[in-house]
C-alpha positions as CSV (number, residue, x, y, z in Angstrom):
1,M,0.0,0.0,0.0
2,D,1.2,3.5,-0.9
3,A,2.7,5.3,2.2
4,T,0.7,8.5,1.6
5,L,-2.5,6.6,1.3
6,L,-1.7,4.5,4.4
7,K,-1.1,7.7,6.5
8,E,-4.4,9.2,5.3
9,L,-6.2,5.9,6.1
10,I,-4.7,5.7,9.6
11,A,-5.8,9.3,10.4
12,Q,-9.2,8.7,9.0
13,R,-9.7,5.5,11.1
14,I,-8.5,7.2,14.3
15,A,-11.0,10.0,13.8
16,E,-13.8,7.6,12.9
17,K,-13.3,5.9,16.2
18,G,-13.5,9.2,18.1
19,Y,-9.9,9.5,19.1
20,S,-7.4,12.3,18.6
21,V,-5.2,12.0,15.5
22,Q,-2.6,14.3,17.2
23,K,-2.4,12.4,20.5
24,S,-2.6,8.8,19.1
25,Q,0.7,7.1,18.8
26,I,1.8,5.1,15.7
27,V,4.4,2.4,16.3
28,Y,6.1,0.5,13.5
29,R,6.2,-3.3,14.4
30,D,8.6,-5.7,12.6
31,I,7.6,-9.0,14.0
32,V,9.7,-12.1,13.3
33,L,8.0,-15.5,13.8
34,P,10.0,-18.7,13.8
35,A,8.7,-21.7,11.8
36,R,5.2,-22.8,13.0
37,A,5.2,-20.3,15.8
38,S,2.4,-17.9,16.9
39,K,2.2,-14.7,19.0
40,A,-0.8,-13.2,20.7
41,F,-1.2,-9.5,21.4
42,N,-3.7,-7.7,23.6
43,A,-4.6,-4.7,21.4
44,Y,-7.6,-3.2,23.1
45,N,-7.9,0.5,22.3
46,Q,-5.5,-0.1,19.4
47,L,-5.6,-0.7,15.7
48,W,-3.0,-2.8,14.0
49,M,-2.5,-2.5,10.2
50,L,-0.6,-4.9,8.0
51,I,1.8,-3.1,5.8
52,D,2.9,-5.8,3.4
53,D,1.2,-9.0,2.1
54,V,2.9,-12.1,3.5
55,Q,2.4,-15.6,2.3
56,G,2.2,-18.3,4.9
57,I,1.0,-16.0,7.7
58,K,-2.4,-16.1,9.4
59,I,-3.7,-13.1,11.5
60,E,-6.9,-13.3,13.4
61,S,-8.8,-10.7,15.5
62,S,-12.3,-9.5,16.1
63,Y,-12.1,-7.7,12.8
64,G,-11.6,-10.9,10.8
65,M,-8.8,-12.9,9.3
66,Y,-5.8,-12.4,7.0
67,N,-4.6,-15.6,5.4
68,L,-3.5,-15.6,1.7
69,S,-3.3,-19.4,1.9
70,N,-7.1,-19.6,2.4
71,I,-8.3,-19.6,-1.2
72,V,-12.0,-19.6,-0.3
73,A,-11.8,-16.4,1.8
74,D,-14.0,-13.6,0.5
75,E,-11.8,-10.9,1.9
76,Q,-8.3,-10.5,3.5
77,Q,-8.5,-8.3,6.6
78,H,-5.5,-5.9,6.8
79,E,-6.8,-4.1,9.9
80,H,-7.0,-5.8,13.3
81,T,-7.9,-5.0,16.9
82,D,-8.7,-6.5,20.4
83,Q,-7.0,-9.9,20.8
84,I,-4.7,-10.5,17.8
85,T,-3.1,-13.8,17.0
86,I,-0.4,-14.0,14.4
87,E,0.6,-17.5,13.2
88,N,3.4,-18.7,10.9
89,L,2.0,-21.6,8.9
90,T,5.3,-22.5,7.2
91,S,8.5,-24.3,8.1
92,Q,10.5,-21.1,7.6
93,A,10.8,-18.0,9.7
94,K,8.6,-15.2,8.5
95,Q,8.6,-11.4,9.0
96,V,5.4,-9.4,9.5
97,K,5.4,-5.6,9.2
98,M,2.5,-3.7,10.9
99,Y,1.6,-0.3,12.2
100,Q,0.3,-0.4,15.8
101,I,-1.9,2.6,16.4
102,I,-2.4,3.3,20.1
103,L,-5.6,5.3,20.3
104,K,-5.8,8.3,22.7
105,K,-8.5,10.9,23.3
């Protein structure tokens, strides 16, 4: 996704949720998952946005699922919140790049 478009989308989503664009904090996350590993994150009052498409990774949250290996999925959700689980479905280490937006009033 284009960086300018992503910045605009983040600001829009912060405002839509009723939070301050100026006070909210954006953190770049570069998560490395070993083969067949998973990590869980408590992301309440946060938004996490996937920056790059990654094959072999499954991300689940209350917003939905991202899994390019799932060929029957109607949609790949790039935005996540609440309890987020990121799972490496492959036998190789994978890198997942996301923005963590910590929402503040």
